[in-house]
FITI-843027 format. One record per residue: residue in three letters; x, y, z of N, C-alpha, C, O in turn. Coordinates in nm, 2 decimals. Atoms other than C-alpha are relative to their C-alpha. Last residue first. Layout:
N
<r residuo="ALA" n_px="X" n_py="Y" n_pz="Z" ca_px="X" ca_py="Y" ca_pz="Z" c_px="X" c_py="Y" c_pz="Z" o_px="X" o_py="Y" o_pz="Z"/>
...
end
This chain:
55
<r residuo="LEU" n_px="0.03" n_py="-0.01" n_pz="-0.14" ca_px="12.42" ca_py="-19.72" ca_pz="13.95" c_px="-0.04" c_py="0.14" c_pz="0.04" o_px="-0.07" o_py="0.17" o_pz="0.15"/>
<r residuo="GLU" n_px="0.13" n_py="-0.06" n_pz="-0.01" ca_px="12.41" ca_py="-19.78" ca_pz="13.57" c_px="-0.04" c_py="0.00" c_pz="0.15" o_px="-0.15" o_py="-0.04" o_pz="0.19"/>
<r residuo="CYS" n_px="0.08" n_py="0.09" n_pz="-0.08" ca_px="12.71" ca_py="-20.00" ca_pz="13.57" c_px="-0.14" c_py="0.04" c_pz="0.02" o_px="-0.22" o_py="-0.04" o_pz="0.07"/>
<r residuo="LEU" n_px="0.01" n_py="0.13" n_pz="0.07" ca_px="12.87" ca_py="-19.82" ca_pz="13.28" c_px="-0.09" c_py="-0.10" c_pz="0.07" o_px="-0.16" o_py="-0.18" o_pz="0.01"/>
<r residuo="LYS" n_px="0.09" n_py="-0.01" n_pz="0.11" ca_px="12.78" ca_py="-19.49" ca_pz="13.45" c_px="-0.01" c_py="-0.13" c_pz="-0.08" o_px="-0.12" o_py="-0.16" o_pz="-0.13"/>
<r residuo="LEU" n_px="0.12" n_py="0.00" n_pz="-0.05" ca_px="12.96" ca_py="-19.61" ca_pz="13.76" c_px="-0.11" c_py="0.03" c_pz="-0.10" o_px="-0.22" o_py="-0.03" o_pz="-0.09"/>
<r residuo="LEU" n_px="0.03" n_py="0.13" n_pz="-0.04" ca_px="13.26" ca_py="-19.70" ca_pz="13.56" c_px="-0.15" c_py="-0.01" c_pz="0.06" o_px="-0.23" o_py="-0.10" o_pz="0.03"/>
<r residuo="GLU" n_px="0.03" n_py="0.07" n_pz="0.12" ca_px="13.27" ca_py="-19.36" ca_pz="13.41" c_px="-0.04" c_py="-0.15" c_pz="0.03" o_px="-0.13" o_py="-0.20" o_pz="-0.04"/>
<r residuo="GLU" n_px="0.13" n_py="-0.05" n_pz="0.06" ca_px="13.24" ca_py="-19.19" ca_pz="13.74" c_px="-0.03" c_py="-0.07" c_pz="-0.12" o_px="-0.15" o_py="-0.10" o_pz="-0.14"/>
<r residuo="TRP" n_px="0.10" n_py="0.06" n_pz="-0.09" ca_px="13.53" ca_py="-19.41" ca_pz="13.88" c_px="-0.14" c_py="0.05" c_pz="-0.05" o_px="-0.23" o_py="-0.03" o_pz="-0.06"/>
<r residuo="ASN" n_px="0.01" n_py="0.15" n_pz="0.03" ca_px="13.75" ca_py="-19.33" ca_pz="13.57" c_px="-0.12" c_py="-0.06" c_pz="0.09" o_px="-0.19" o_py="-0.15" o_pz="0.04"/>
<r residuo="ARG" n_px="0.07" n_py="0.00" n_pz="0.14" ca_px="13.69" ca_py="-18.95" ca_pz="13.61" c_px="-0.02" c_py="-0.15" c_pz="-0.03" o_px="-0.13" o_py="-0.18" o_pz="-0.07"/>
<r residuo="ASP" n_px="0.14" n_py="-0.04" n_pz="-0.02" ca_px="13.77" ca_py="-18.97" ca_pz="13.99" c_px="-0.07" c_py="-0.02" c_pz="-0.14" o_px="-0.19" o_py="-0.06" o_pz="-0.14"/>
<r residuo="VAL" n_px="0.06" n_py="0.11" n_pz="-0.07" ca_px="14.09" ca_py="-19.17" ca_pz="13.91" c_px="-0.15" c_py="0.03" c_pz="0.03" o_px="-0.23" o_py="-0.06" o_pz="0.01"/>
<r residuo="GLU" n_px="0.02" n_py="0.11" n_pz="0.09" ca_px="14.19" ca_py="-18.92" ca_pz="13.65" c_px="-0.07" c_py="-0.12" c_pz="0.07" o_px="-0.15" o_py="-0.18" o_pz="0.01"/>
<r residuo="LYS" n_px="0.10" n_py="-0.04" n_pz="0.10" ca_px="14.13" ca_py="-18.62" ca_pz="13.88" c_px="-0.03" c_py="-0.12" c_pz="-0.10" o_px="-0.14" o_py="-0.14" o_pz="-0.13"/>
<r residuo="GLN" n_px="0.14" n_py="0.00" n_pz="-0.07" ca_px="14.32" ca_py="-18.78" ca_pz="14.16" c_px="-0.10" c_py="0.03" c_pz="-0.10" o_px="-0.21" o_py="-0.04" o_pz="-0.09"/>
<r residuo="VAL" n_px="0.03" n_py="0.14" n_pz="-0.02" ca_px="14.62" ca_py="-18.85" ca_pz="13.92" c_px="-0.13" c_py="-0.02" c_pz="0.08" o_px="-0.21" o_py="-0.11" o_pz="0.05"/>
<r residuo="GLU" n_px="0.03" n_py="0.06" n_pz="0.13" ca_px="14.62" ca_py="-18.49" ca_pz="13.81" c_px="-0.03" c_py="-0.15" c_pz="0.01" o_px="-0.12" o_py="-0.20" o_pz="-0.05"/>
<r residuo="GLU" n_px="0.13" n_py="-0.04" n_pz="0.03" ca_px="14.61" ca_py="-18.36" ca_pz="14.17" c_px="-0.05" c_py="-0.06" c_pz="-0.14" o_px="-0.16" o_py="-0.10" o_pz="-0.15"/>
<r residuo="ILE" n_px="0.09" n_py="0.07" n_pz="-0.09" ca_px="14.90" ca_py="-18.59" ca_pz="14.27" c_px="-0.15" c_py="0.05" c_pz="-0.04" o_px="-0.24" o_py="-0.03" o_pz="-0.04"/>
<r residuo="MET" n_px="0.00" n_py="0.14" n_pz="0.04" ca_px="15.11" ca_py="-18.45" ca_pz="13.98" c_px="-0.11" c_py="-0.08" c_pz="0.08" o_px="-0.19" o_py="-0.16" o_pz="0.02"/>
<r residuo="TRP" n_px="0.09" n_py="0.02" n_pz="0.12" ca_px="15.01" ca_py="-18.09" ca_pz="14.05" c_px="-0.01" c_py="-0.15" c_pz="-0.05" o_px="-0.12" o_py="-0.19" o_pz="-0.10"/>
<r residuo="GLU" n_px="0.13" n_py="0.03" n_pz="-0.04" ca_px="15.17" ca_py="-18.12" ca_pz="14.39" c_px="-0.10" c_py="-0.02" c_pz="-0.11" o_px="-0.19" o_py="-0.10" o_pz="-0.09"/>
<r residuo="ASN" n_px="0.06" n_py="0.10" n_pz="0.09" ca_px="15.51" ca_py="-18.14" ca_pz="14.22" c_px="-0.15" c_py="-0.05" c_pz="0.05" o_px="-0.20" o_py="-0.15" o_pz="0.01"/>
<r residuo="GLY" n_px="0.02" n_py="-0.05" n_pz="0.14" ca_px="15.65" ca_py="-17.80" ca_pz="14.33" c_px="-0.07" c_py="-0.11" c_pz="-0.08" o_px="-0.11" o_py="-0.08" o_pz="-0.19"/>
<r residuo="PRO" n_px="0.06" n_py="-0.13" n_pz="0.03" ca_px="15.78" ca_py="-17.93" ca_pz="14.66" c_px="0.00" c_py="0.03" c_pz="-0.15" o_px="0.10" o_py="0.01" o_pz="-0.22"/>
<r residuo="LYS" n_px="-0.11" n_py="-0.11" n_pz="0.00" ca_px="15.86" ca_py="-18.30" ca_pz="14.65" c_px="-0.06" c_py="0.13" c_pz="-0.02" o_px="-0.16" o_py="0.13" o_pz="-0.10"/>
<r residuo="PHE" n_px="0.02" n_py="-0.07" n_pz="-0.13" ca_px="15.57" ca_py="-18.54" ca_pz="14.72" c_px="0.10" c_py="0.10" c_pz="0.03" o_px="0.10" o_py="0.17" o_pz="0.13"/>
<r residuo="MET" n_px="0.13" n_py="-0.06" n_pz="0.00" ca_px="15.54" ca_py="-18.67" ca_pz="14.36" c_px="-0.02" c_py="0.09" c_pz="0.13" o_px="-0.10" o_py="0.18" o_pz="0.13"/>
<r residuo="HIS" n_px="-0.03" n_py="-0.12" n_pz="0.08" ca_px="15.91" ca_py="-18.77" ca_pz="14.36" c_px="-0.13" c_py="0.09" c_pz="-0.01" o_px="-0.11" o_py="0.21" o_pz="-0.02"/>
<r residuo="ALA" n_px="-0.05" n_py="-0.10" n_pz="-0.09" ca_px="15.82" ca_py="-19.03" ca_pz="14.63" c_px="0.02" c_py="0.14" c_pz="-0.07" o_px="0.01" o_py="0.24" o_pz="-0.01"/>
<r residuo="PHE" n_px="0.07" n_py="-0.11" n_pz="0.02" ca_px="15.60" ca_py="-19.23" ca_pz="14.39" c_px="0.06" c_py="0.12" c_pz="0.08" o_px="0.00" o_py="0.23" o_pz="0.08"/>
<r residuo="ARG" n_px="-0.03" n_py="-0.05" n_pz="0.14" ca_px="15.84" ca_py="-19.52" ca_pz="14.36" c_px="-0.07" c_py="0.13" c_pz="-0.04" o_px="-0.05" o_py="0.18" o_pz="-0.15"/>
<r residuo="GLY" n_px="-0.12" n_py="-0.07" n_pz="0.01" ca_px="15.83" ca_py="-19.56" ca_pz="14.73" c_px="0.03" c_py="0.05" c_pz="-0.13" o_px="0.09" o_py="0.16" o_pz="-0.15"/>
<r residuo="GLN" n_px="-0.09" n_py="0.06" n_pz="0.12" ca_px="15.47" ca_py="-19.67" ca_pz="14.72" c_px="0.12" c_py="0.09" c_pz="0.00" o_px="0.11" o_py="0.21" o_pz="-0.02"/>
<r residuo="MET" n_px="-0.06" n_py="0.14" n_pz="-0.04" ca_px="15.30" ca_py="-19.62" ca_pz="15.07" c_px="0.09" c_py="-0.04" c_pz="-0.11" o_px="0.17" o_py="-0.13" o_pz="-0.08"/>
<r residuo="LYS" n_px="-0.09" n_py="-0.01" n_pz="-0.11" ca_px="15.26" ca_py="-19.24" ca_pz="15.00" c_px="0.07" c_py="-0.13" c_pz="0.04" o_px="0.18" o_py="-0.14" o_pz="0.08"/>
<r residuo="LEU" n_px="-0.13" n_py="-0.04" n_pz="0.06" ca_px="15.09" ca_py="-19.31" ca_pz="14.67" c_px="0.11" c_py="0.02" c_pz="0.10" o_px="0.23" o_py="-0.01" o_pz="0.07"/>
<r residuo="TYR" n_px="-0.06" n_py="0.12" n_pz="0.08" ca_px="14.81" ca_py="-19.51" ca_pz="14.83" c_px="0.14" c_py="0.04" c_pz="-0.05" o_px="0.23" o_py="-0.04" o_pz="-0.04"/>
<r residuo="GLU" n_px="-0.03" n_py="0.10" n_pz="-0.11" ca_px="14.73" ca_py="-19.23" ca_pz="15.08" c_px="0.07" c_py="-0.13" c_pz="-0.07" o_px="0.16" o_py="-0.18" o_pz="-0.02"/>
<r residuo="GLU" n_px="-0.13" n_py="-0.04" n_pz="-0.08" ca_px="14.76" ca_py="-18.96" ca_pz="14.82" c_px="0.04" c_py="-0.11" c_pz="0.10" o_px="0.16" o_py="-0.14" o_pz="0.12"/>
<r residuo="VAL" n_px="-0.11" n_py="0.08" n_pz="0.06" ca_px="14.50" ca_py="-19.15" ca_pz="14.60" c_px="0.13" c_py="0.04" c_pz="0.07" o_px="0.23" o_py="-0.04" o_pz="0.07"/>
<r residuo="PRO" n_px="-0.08" n_py="-0.07" n_pz="0.10" ca_px="14.23" ca_py="-19.00" ca_pz="14.83" c_px="0.12" c_py="-0.08" c_pz="-0.05" o_px="0.17" o_py="-0.16" o_pz="0.03"/>
<r residuo="LEU" n_px="-0.13" n_py="-0.05" n_pz="-0.06" ca_px="14.01" ca_py="-19.25" ca_pz="15.00" c_px="0.07" c_py="0.07" c_pz="-0.12" o_px="0.07" o_py="0.04" o_pz="-0.24"/>
<r residuo="LYS" n_px="-0.12" n_py="0.01" n_pz="0.09" ca_px="13.65" ca_py="-19.30" ca_pz="14.87" c_px="0.12" c_py="0.07" c_pz="0.08" o_px="0.11" o_py="0.18" o_pz="0.14"/>
<r residuo="ASN" n_px="-0.05" n_py="-0.14" n_pz="0.02" ca_px="13.39" ca_py="-19.38" ca_pz="15.14" c_px="0.14" c_py="-0.01" c_pz="-0.09" o_px="0.22" o_py="-0.09" o_pz="-0.06"/>
<r residuo="ARG" n_px="0.09" n_py="-0.10" n_pz="-0.06" ca_px="13.15" ca_py="-19.67" ca_pz="15.15" c_px="0.06" c_py="0.15" c_pz="0.00" o_px="-0.02" o_py="0.24" o_pz="-0.01"/>
<r residuo="PRO" n_px="-0.05" n_py="-0.04" n_pz="-0.12" ca_px="13.34" ca_py="-19.86" ca_pz="14.89" c_px="-0.09" c_py="0.10" c_pz="0.07" o_px="-0.15" o_py="0.19" o_pz="0.00"/>
<r residuo="LYS" n_px="0.01" n_py="-0.15" n_pz="0.00" ca_px="13.12" ca_py="-20.02" ca_pz="14.61" c_px="0.05" c_py="0.05" c_pz="0.14" o_px="-0.02" o_py="0.03" o_pz="0.24"/>
<r residuo="TYR" n_px="-0.03" n_py="-0.06" n_pz="-0.12" ca_px="13.19" ca_py="-20.38" ca_pz="14.54" c_px="0.01" c_py="0.15" c_pz="-0.01" o_px="0.08" o_py="0.20" o_pz="-0.10"/>
<r residuo="SER" n_px="0.02" n_py="0.10" n_pz="-0.11" ca_px="13.06" ca_py="-20.62" ca_pz="14.28" c_px="0.04" c_py="0.06" c_pz="0.14" o_px="0.00" o_py="0.00" o_pz="0.24"/>
<r residuo="LEU" n_px="-0.09" n_py="-0.05" n_pz="-0.10" ca_px="13.00" ca_py="-20.35" ca_pz="14.01" c_px="-0.02" c_py="-0.10" c_pz="0.12" o_px="-0.13" o_py="-0.10" o_pz="0.18"/>
<r residuo="ILE" n_px="0.06" n_py="0.02" n_pz="-0.13" ca_px="12.83" ca_py="-20.52" ca_pz="13.71" c_px="0.11" c_py="0.03" c_pz="0.11" o_px="0.22" o_py="-0.03" o_pz="0.11"/>
<r residuo="TYR" n_px="-0.09" n_py="0.00" n_pz="-0.12" ca_px="12.91" ca_py="-20.42" ca_pz="13.37" c_px="-0.08" c_py="-0.01" c_pz="0.13" o_px="-0.19" o_py="0.05" o_pz="0.14"/>
end
């Protein structure tokens, strides 16, 4: 694997999800855990990709 772009700073997934109307249910009271789970998964996938690229 070759990583062609590495962002300077990682943005939280919350910024992306807010722009997408289909994820509005995640921002209702009591559903904060959904955003946390998505963030954990994204972080896990990013770390795995970095390991595959040996960066």
